[in-house]
N, C-alpha and C positions, 0 to 999 in steps of 0.2 A: 517693692512694687512701685512703678512709676517714679523711680529715683529714690524712693524712701526704703531704706534697708533696716529691718529689725535684726539687730546683730546679737541680741541677748534676750532670753525670756526665761524667768525662773518662777516656779510655783513652789512656795515653801509652806508646808503645813506642820503645825505643832499641835498634837492632840494630848491633852492631859485629862484623865478621868472623863472620857467621852466628849469633852468640850474642845472643839477644833478652832484654832486661830490660824487663818490662812492669809499669806501675803503673796500677791502676784506682782512681779516687777518686770517691766518690759522696757528695753532700751533701743532707740532707733536713731539713725543718722540720715540726713539729707545728702545723698551723693550727687544730686543735680546741681546746676548752676543758677537756679531760680528758687524762690520760696515755694514750698509744697505743703499741702495739708496732710497731716498724718492722723490716722484713726487708731484709737486704743479701744478695742471692744472685747469683752470677756463674758462668758455665760456662767452664772452662779446658781447654786441650788436655791429654789424658792424658799426653803426653810431657813436660809441664812440671812443675817443682817449685815449690811455694809457698815463698817465702823470708821474707815478713814480712806482718803484718797489725796494724792498730791501728784503734781508733775513738775519736773525740774528741767528748765531750758537754759542751756549755757550757764549752769551753776546757780540760776535763780529759781527758787522753789515757789510754786503757786499752790497753796493748800486748799482743800475743800473744808467748809465749815458746816456743821450740822445745826439746823435751826428749826423752830416750830414752823409748820407749813405756812401759817399766816405771815410770819416774819419774813419768809422767803418770797412772799407773793409779789412784791414790787419788782424784784429782779426778774421774776418769772414773767410778769405781764409786760415788762419792758422788752424782753427778748421776743415774746410772742408778737407784740405790736410792730416789731421790725420785720415781721414775717419769718423769723427764725424759729427753729424747733428747739425749745428749751429743755425738754425732758431728756433724761439720760438713761433711765432704766425702764425696760418694758419686758413683759412676759414674752418668752420666745419658744416655749416648748412645754411638754407635760411636766417636767421637773425643774425647768430652768427659767431664769430671767437674764436679760442681756443688759450689760452696762456699757454704754458707748460715750466716748468723748473725743473731740477732734481739736487740733490746734495747728496753726500755720508755723512752719519751721523754716528759717532762712537757709540759704545754701550753705552746706558744710557744717550746719549746726546739729547739735545732738539734743535729744529729749529723753527723759526717764519718767515713766508712769509707774505709780505704786498704788495698788488697791488692797485694802485689808477688809476681810469679812470673817464673821464668827458664826458658829452654829453648834447646837447640841446634837450629837449623833444618836439616832434612835436605834434600838435593837429590834430586829425582825428576823424571824426564822433562825434564832440562835446566834446572830452575828450583828455587829455594828457595821454600818456601811458609810463610807465617805466617797462622794462622787465628784470628779473633777472633769470639766469639759475642756478638751484639748482641740484648739483650732487656730494655729498661728497664721494660716493662709499663705505662708511663704516659707522657704527654707531658712532656718535660724542657726547661725554659726554656733551659738552657745545656748542650747535648750536643755532645761533640767526640771524635773519634778522631784522634790525631796520631802518625804513624810517621816516625822519622828513621833513616836507614840510612847507615852509614859502612863502606865496603869498600875497603881499601888497594889491591886489584887494579883497582878501577874498576868502575862499574856499566854493563852493556850494555843492559839492559831492565828496566822496572819497570811493573807493572800492579796495579790494585786493582779488585775487584768485590764486590758484595753480592747475596745471593739475594733480598733485599727491595728492591733498588734499582729504582725506577720511572724512567720517562723524565725526569720532573721532578727527581728526586733525582740523576740521573746527573751533572748540572752542578755538584752540590755537592761531588763528589769532586775535589779539587785535587791534581795530581801533577806533580812536577818532579824531574829528575835530571840531574846534570852531573858528569863526572869520578868522584870517589870518593863523592859524597854524593847521597842521594835523599830526597825528602820527600813524604809523603802526608797530606792532612788531609780530614776529612769533618765538616762542621759544619752540619747542617740546622736551619732555623728551626723555631719551634713549628708554624707553618702547614704547612711542608713535611713535618713528622712525622705530620700527621693522615691517617688512612685515607681520609677524605673531607672536603670543606670544612667540614661542620658536626659532624664526629665528634670525640669526645674520645679515641678509641682510636688507639694509635700504630702506624704502619706499620713501625717499626723492630723487626723480629723475624726473625732469621735469621743467616746466616754472612757475615762480612766477611773477605775473603781478599786478602792481599798476596803477589804473586809477583815474583821478580826473579832475575837472574843476573849473573855478574861476568865481566870480561875475562880471557881465558886466553892469554897470549902464550907461556907455558911450561906443561908438564904439571902442575906443582904450585906451591905457594906456601908459604913458611915464614915464620913470624912469631915473634920473640923479644922478650919483655917481662919485666923484673924476675925473672929466674931461671926462667921458664917458657917453653915454646914450643908452637906448634900448627902442624901440617903438613897442608895440604889437597892431596889428590891427585885430579885429574880430567883425565886426558889426553883430547885430542879428536882427531878425524880418524884414528882407528885403523881398520884393516880389521876387519870383524866376524868373530868366530869362528863356525864352524858349531857347532851344539849337537845333543846326543843326548838326547832327552827321552822319558821314560816316564811316561805317565799311569796311575796306579793308582787305580781308581774303585770305590767302594762301590756295589753294585747290590742290596743286601739289601732286604727287604720294606719297611723303614721309609723308604727313599728313594722309594717309589712315589708317584706323583702329581706335584705341582708341582715337588718337588725334583729328580726325575730329568729332568723336561722342561726345567727351567732349566739343569741340567748339560749336557744335550744341546745346548741353544741356545748355551751358551757354547763348547762344544767345536767346534761348526760354525763359529763366528766365529774361533776360534783356528786352525782348519785353514786358513782364508783367509789367515792371517798367517804361517804356517810357511814358511820359505824353502827353496828347492830344494836347498841344500847341507846342510840339516838331516836328521837321522834321528829316527824316532819309532815308538812302539807304544802300544797300549792293553792294560792288564790289568784285568779285571773280577773283583771278589770278592763272593760272597754265601756260601752254604753251600759252594759249589765255587769253583774258580779257573778262569777262561777267558781266553784271549788272542786278540787279533785276528790277530797273526802270531807265528810261533815265534821270529823274530829281529827286530832293529831294521830298519826299512825306510826307504829314502831317499824324501824328500818330492817325488817327481816328480809332475807333474800327474795322471798315471794313478793312482798310488798314493793321492794325496789324494782323488780322486773315489771310489775304493773305500773309503777311510776314512770318507768322509761317509755312504755307504750303511750301513756298519757302525754308525756312531754313531746314525743314525736308528732302527735296530732294537733298540737297547739297551732292556731292560726291567728291572724291579726285583722281586725276590722272594727269600725264604730268609733265612738267618742271616748273621752277619758274621765271615768268616774273614780278618780284617785281616792277620794275620801271614803267611798263605799268599800273599796278594796282593802284599805288599811283597817277600817273599823271591823270588817268581817274577820280579818286575821287576828286582831286583838281579842275579839269575842271568842274565837276558837281557843286561843291561849288561855284566856280567863276560865273557860269551861274545863279545859284539861287540868288546870290546877285545882279548881273547886271540886272536881269529881275524882281527884287523885289518880288521873290516868297517867301522869308522868311522875318520876321520882321527885321527892321533896328537894333533895340535893342535886339540882340540875340547873343549867344555864338556859334561859329563854331568850331567843333572838328573833327579831323580825328584819328581813332584808327586803327592801322595796326597790324595784327597778322601774323607772319611767323615762320616756324620751320627750314628753310634752308637758302641758300644763292642764290642771283640772278644768273641764268645760261642760260637765254635766253632773247632776246631783248637787252636792255642796261644792261650789267652785270658788268661793271666797277663801283665799289662802289663810287669812287670819283666823277665820272660823275653823278651818281644818286644823291648824296648829293647836288651837284651844281645845277642841274636842278630842284630838289624838292624845295630847298631854294628860287630859283628865282621865281618859280611858286607860292609858298605860299606867299612870299613877306611880311612876318610879320603879315598877316591878320588872320591866323588860327593857332590853336595849334595842333601839331602832337605828338601822343603818340604811341610808338613802343613796342609791346609785343613780346618777343623772346621765342618761345616754345621749350624747350629742349636744348640740348647742341650742335646742329648742326648749330646754328646761328652764324653770325659774330656780336657778341654783341657790339664790339667797334664801328662798322659801324652804328648799330641801335641807339646806345646812342648818337653818334655825330650828326646824322641826327635829332633826337628828340630835342636835346638841341639847335641846330641851329634854330629850329622852335618852341621855347618857350614851349616845352613839356618835357617829360622824357621817358626813356626806363625802362622796367620792365621785369625781367626774370620770365617765367611761368615754374614751375617744372613739369616734366611729371609723376606726381603721380596720385593716385586715386582721389585727390581733385583738379585736374587741372581746372575743370569747376568752382569750388568755387573760385579759384584764379582769374580766368577771370572775374567772376561776381563781386568779391570784388574790383578789379581795377575799373570796370565800376562804382560801387557805389561811389568811391572816387571822380569821375569827373562828376557825373550825375546831380549835383545840383549847377550850376554856379549862383552866386548872383550878381556879378559885373564883368564888363570887363574893360580893360585898366585902371588899378588902378595905381595911382602915388602918392607917399608920398614925398613932396618936402620940403627940409630943406634949411636954409640960407647958400648959398655957402661960404660966407666969414667967417662963424663961424665953419664949419665942415671940418676936413681935411681928414678923412678916413671913407667913408660911404660904408656899404654893399649894395647889390642890393635894389633899391627902386622903381622899376616899374615892374608891374606884369600883364600878359595878362588876367588872370582870378582869381577871388576869389571864392572859393567853400564853400558851406554851411558846417559848422562844422570844418573848418580848421582855420588857423591863419597866418597872414603875420607878419614876424619879421624883423625889420631893426635896425641895431646898428651902432654907429659911435663914433668918437673921436673929441672932441672940439679942435679948434686951440689954444684957451686959456684954459688951464687946470683948471683955477679957475672959468670959466663960470658956472653959476648956474641956467640958465633959457633957454628955447627953445620954439620956435614957429614953427608949422608944418602946411603946406597946404596939405589937402587931396583931391584927385580928383578920380572920377570913374564914369562909366556909369552903371546905374541900369536898371531894367526892365521898369520902367515908366519914370524916369527922371535922370538927372545927379546928382551924389553925390558930394558935394563941401562944405568943411568947414575948419576952422582953429582951431587947438588945441594947448594949451600952458601948460607948466609945469615948475615949479621952483624946485631947489634942496631942498629947505626947505620943499616942499610938500612931496618929496620922503623921506626925513629924518623923517618927521612926520609919514609917512606910515611904516617906518622901525624901529619904536621905540622898538618893541619886537625883538631884533636882535640876540638872542642866537643861532638861527639856521643858520645864514648867515656865509658862509666861505669867507675869505678875497678877496677883489677885484673881486667879482663875475661878475659884469657887464663888467669889462675890459676883463675877461677871456671869457665871453659869446661873446663879440665883436671879440676877437681873433679866437675863435672856428668857428664862422659863417664866418668870413673873409677867413680863411684857407679853409673851406669847399667850399666856392664859387670860390676861386682862383683855387683850384684843379679841380672843375667842368669846369671852363673856359678853363683850359689847355687842356681838352679833344678835343675841337674844334679848338684850336689855333695852329699856325705853326710859324716856324722861330723865329724872334726876339721877337715877341709878346709872344710866348710860353716860351722863355728864361726869359723874364721879369716876367711873372706870376710865373714861377718856383722859381726865386730868391726871390720874395716877400713872397711866401708861405713858402719857406725854412727858411727865416729870422724869420718869426713869429713862425714857429714850434719850432725853437731852443730857441727863446726868452721865449716862454711860456711853453717849455718842453712838447710838444705833440709828440707822436709817430704817424707820418703821413706817406704817401707813400714816402716822401722825407727824412725822418730821421730814424735812427735806435737807439735802446737802447742796449748798451753793458752791459751784465750782467757778472760781475766778480765773480769767485768762489774761495774758499780756495785753496791755492797753491797745496796742496796734492791731490786735486780732479783731476781725470784724464781729465775730460772735463772742462778745466779751464774757458772758457768763452763761451757765446752764444750771438746771435744777435736777438733782437726782432724787427721785421719789421711789418709795417701795410700792410696787403694784400689789393690789389685793387679788383674790381669786377672780380672774377675768375669763371671758370667753375667748380662748386662744384658737378658736376654730379656723382663723384665717391661715393657720399653718397647713391645715388640710385643704381648705377651700381657696387659699391664696387671695390676694387683694384685687385680682384683675378680672373677675368674671363679668363679662358684659351682661347687661340686664335688660329688663323690659319695661319697667314702670316707674311712675313718680307720684307722691302725694305732697301737696304744699298747703298747709293750713286747714281751715275748717269749713266755711259755708259755701265755697265755690269749688266745684270739681271740674277740671278742664282736662280734656285729652288733647295732646298736641303731637306734632310730628317731629321726632328726633331720630335720625338714622332709620327712619321708617319703623320705629319701635313704639310700643305703647307707653304713654305717660299720663300721670294724673297730677292735677293741682287742686288742692282744696283750700279756699281762701280762709283767712283767719276768722275764728268764731267771734260772734258779738258785733259784726259789722254788716252794714248794708252791702249787698252783693250785686254790683252791675254785671252785665253779661259781656264777656270779652270774646271776640272771635279770633282765634289764633291760627287759623289755617294758613299754611305757607304753600303756595301753588308749586307744582313741579315746573321745570326740572331742577329747582334749587333744593337740594337735600341738605338739611342741617346735620352736621356731624360734630358732636363735642367729643371729649376724651372718651376713648373706648371704655366701655363699662360705666358710662355716665349714669348717675343715679336717676331713677324714674319714679319712685314715690318720694315726695317731699312733704314733710309735716312741718308747718310753720308753728313756732312757739313764741307768740308775740311778747310774753313777759320777759323772754330772754333776748328778744330781737335777734333770733337765730332760727335755724331749721334743722330737722333730721331727715335723712333720705335713705332709701334702701331699694334693692331690686327684688323682683321675683321672676325666676326662670321656670317656665313650664312649657309643655309641648302643645302644638296645635290640636284642637279637638277637646282639650280639657275645659271644663266649665268652673268658673270661680265665683264664690259668693262674695259680692261686694258690700251689700247692705242687707241687713235682716233686722226688722223691728217687730218683735212679737206683739207689741201693744197696738200699733196702728195697722198691723197686718201687711206692711209693705216690705217687699223683697226686691233686690236688683241682683241679677246674675249676668255674667258675661262669658260668651264662648270664644275661645282663642282660635285665630286662623294663622297660617304661616304664609310664606311667600309662594309664588307659583311653582318654584322649584327650590331645592336646597342650595344655599350659597356656599360654594366649596371653600371660600376664603374665610368664612366665619366659624369660630369654635361653637358658638351658641347661635342657633338660627333665630331670625327675626320672628316676632310674634305680636299680634295685636288683636283687638276685638273685631270679630266679623259678625257677631250677633249679640244683641242685648235682650234680656227678658225682664220687664218691670211688671210686678204684680201687686194687687191689693186684694187680699183674700176677703176682707170685710165687704168690699164692693163687688167681689166676684169678677174682677177685671184683670185681663192679662194683655200686655202690649209686647209684641215681638217686633224688633227692629233689625233689619239687615241693610247693607248698602244698596239693595235693590227695592225692598218693600217694607211697608209698615202695616202690621196686622193687629186689630183690636178684637179680643174675644170678651164679650160681656154675657156671662151665662152661656146659653147655647148660640147666641148670635155672633157672627163673625163678619167683620168689615175690613176690606183691604184697600191700601193706597200705594202709590209709587212716589218717588222723590220728585217727580215732575208735577205733582199736584200741589196746589195751594189750598189749604183746608183749615177751617175753624170748626171744631166739633164740640158741642157742650151737651152733657147729660148728667144725670143725678150723681153729684159728688166728683165729677171728672171734667176737665177741660183739656182738649188737644188742639194745638196749633201747628200746622206744617208750613214752614217757610221754604218754598220751592228750591230744591237742590242745595239747601244750606243747613237747616236744622229743624228740629221739632221741639216744642215745649209741652210738657205734660204736667198738669196740676192735679193733685189728689185731694180727697176729702179732708185730710188733716191739715192741709196747707202746704205740705212738702211738694216741691216742684223739681222736675228733672228736665235738663236740656240735652238732647242727643244731637251731636254735630256730625255731618257727613263729610268725610275726607275722601276726595276723589283723586286718583292718580292718573297719569297718562295711560290710556287704555292699552297702548302697545308696549308698555314698559315690560322688559323681559322678566323682571323679578317680582315687582310689587303689585299689590291689588288694593282696591278700595277698602276702607275700614271706618270704624265709628269712634266717636269720642263722647264722653258723658260729663255733664255738669250736674252737681247737686245744688239747688237753691233752697234757702230756708230750711236747712237741716235741723234748725232748732225746733221745728215742728215735729220732729221725730222724737221718740221717747228716750229716756236715760238707758233703757235696756238695748238700744240699737247696737248691733255688732256687725261683723263682716270685716273683710280686709280694709274697707274704707270706713265703714260705720263706727268702728271702735275708736276712731280718731275724731269723731264729732264732739267728744268730750275733751276738756282741757288735759294737756299732758305736760309734765315737767321733767327736767333732766339736769344733771350736774356733770361738768367736764373736769377731769383731773389728769395730771401727768401727761401733758403734751410732749411727744418725743418723735424723733425722726422715723419716717416710714420708709417703705420700699421705693417710693417716688419722692425725690428731694422736694418737689413742690407741694406734696401732700403729706403733712405730718399725721401721725397716729396719736390717739389719746385713749384714756379710759373714760367711758361714759357710765354714769349711774342713772338708770331709768327703769321704772317699774320694779324696783328692788333688785335689778340685775346689774352686774358690772360687765360691760361689753367693750371689746376693742373696736374703736371706730377710726375712720380716716377722714381728714378734712378734704372736701372736694367742692364742686360747684355744679350748678344746673342752669341751663339757659331758660329764662322766662321770656316768652315771646308776646306777652300780653300788650306791653306798651310799644314794642318795636318788633313787628312781625317779621321784618327782614333779617335783622342781626341778633335780636334777643338781648337780654340783660343777664349777666352772670349773677346767680344767687348762691352765696356760700352756704354749705350745709355739712353736717357730720354724717358720713356714710356708714350705715350699719351693714355688716357683711352677712353672707350666708342666708339669703332670703329673709332678711329682717329678723333673724333669730334673736330672741330676747327682747325685741321691741314689740313685735306683734304678739298677741295672745296665742299660745300654743305654737304650732309649726305651720308653715304655709300650706302643707298638704291637708291640714284640717279644713281648709276652705274650699277644697275641691268637692263639687257636688255632682250628682249623677245626671241631673236634667236641668233645663233652663227654668222650669217652674216646679 
């Protein structure tokens, strides 16, 4: 492309005992007569760790070196200070992360990129799955995927498929397996890669997936090599345990529409799969808690029919009492066990689905975690499903892990019902509960997790460890578990010579694979334990995971890979970081939604005119707040970058700011400030343009009416661009913007500055300034609107909330992993804020306070998708039915 030709791309995977070692090699040549920039970008599974990267230019190799994040910080900051995007790895999809690096190549020069990553393949639904993203973006003369598998137990089945595979390409997938070895190759010719006979576009764009399983003559398999062991446990032909399953479902207003319909669709399919020996119930939570039945109910055909009727009539409204819903579910499970309503040998599971954050009842997430953990007390498994980007995923993940479960993100796409059903399928067939694999304590020094609440059909338990004596060549393991009919209990043994015998055909094995498998699994589990740990325990877990990441050269969330480039290259180095679970919703909502509003800091709230859209600025807390007038008269319309942020939150201790948009329709009323202590509320009603703007994807929207109330004083102030109305009890007084008025009465002062603004002071000392923005009366599109300033917001209580009020308290954030975004001038990054990890984009917002004509650019981190993860709950939680 553009003179750069990728003439070779090879993906070479070697799998030994489920552990995959993958090398991607790409070779390119500059066919042009001037220097060109060449990009190497590949998508990797999120579960993988990068272990090596290098590029070779005209015979000179530039390696990547893996360092502690802190040690890589200077290079990182240097690149950022030059305005370059230093990050190389970012989350790019549900299952993938993208690694990108670029380098300038002289005319006629060649470059070779080589990236290595490793992962432990997990068994699901009876098969191991390896996923390879294929997207060369151009026709490649020599393109090849080669997969070699070596399994000491023997391979029973092997399959490969690609989402892009046409009938013609099907024959190019070569597959063989015999005994312990399997081989897959995919090598399409140039013509076979073409989208059509005369096309230069490549058909290779999608997922290439390899699945296989191994022979199981015994329930488990032990392998010992060079002082390390791995133990695979996956018994077959066990009778299925009955399960007791409680579905705890969010039916608050934000679930209304497609989300609740997809949830119902999934539940109806799940009801078709529930077995007659199972027990189940539904708990619904919004502002209130409701249950289908008071106890767990057996899944008889009659009860299942009744459940289907119940599911079909579920609707969504109200707030989110998540704590109340979970506690009711736990209470029902407790009662069922205490009263022997369910079999003693059965698996009890809670599946909780929510799309928002708790905002009624107990809403403090730490309190919820604590009380849920105490109530479950290790007896049941909790699975938390987070629907969309409005959830506090960190909270859901911590709570699930503390209760022997896991959290899963459900993406709000057309297949959301299938995602929900797919998760249920994973946990729908428990075979054993309370599984323990016990090893001689005096022989093993570092053991991965060895006790498991449930073993599900089609999965596999993997335990690895290191021997105290590296020369030890035998191991004895006691296996315990509770099955449907009786206890499982046996002892298994293995000697190193048996492993050696099984490994006689060793050409597929890469060096020290069991040791690296043990390190991979140990790091993965240490990082998971860090999620719920605090204080000294978290520090110790971090230190252990970091030491192993550096020793085995894994790019994990604790390490970075510094990529050095040729000295003459402008962007001399970059940092490759491992993203953690981030909000990847920008894939669905993309980066370019134009928005409506802005917040900047704390004590001063200003509405200003940008593209005739609504914006807010709140000045930083703890400072005196002079009043700025930022009205820019027509016909000069200020237009910054399309999708310019409109809420800007200043964070003084960081000398930085966060911004976000909210897109809503005219006529909607939004709660801006709500203080239950002082009784003050501020709501705003949106208006649009006189007619729809056919050129705009999202129509302009701004405030046409504000309602400020103080219920303790029984005062309501309604402001429109035409009139100001005060209601004090039964008395009503009206003014127009042509009036100049000073009005004082018990606990309230109102000053109207003719055709400019009004100042309202309340009993508590809180003051509001409403600014009139008038446009040219004959303007074909736009109409007059209002702006709002909040002065002395420190006079409002700590309980103040609302779209603006929640930011009257200090907020902190951390920025990690800055990397290239869709706009070269606007890098993306991972932001940690309110225990969430969000994908954010660097942008800027014009501040017209000091220079009303041109404005001043204020840089800020833009949070996508209506402030999801930054604002409490989701933006639709702030829609109210009336102005007062």
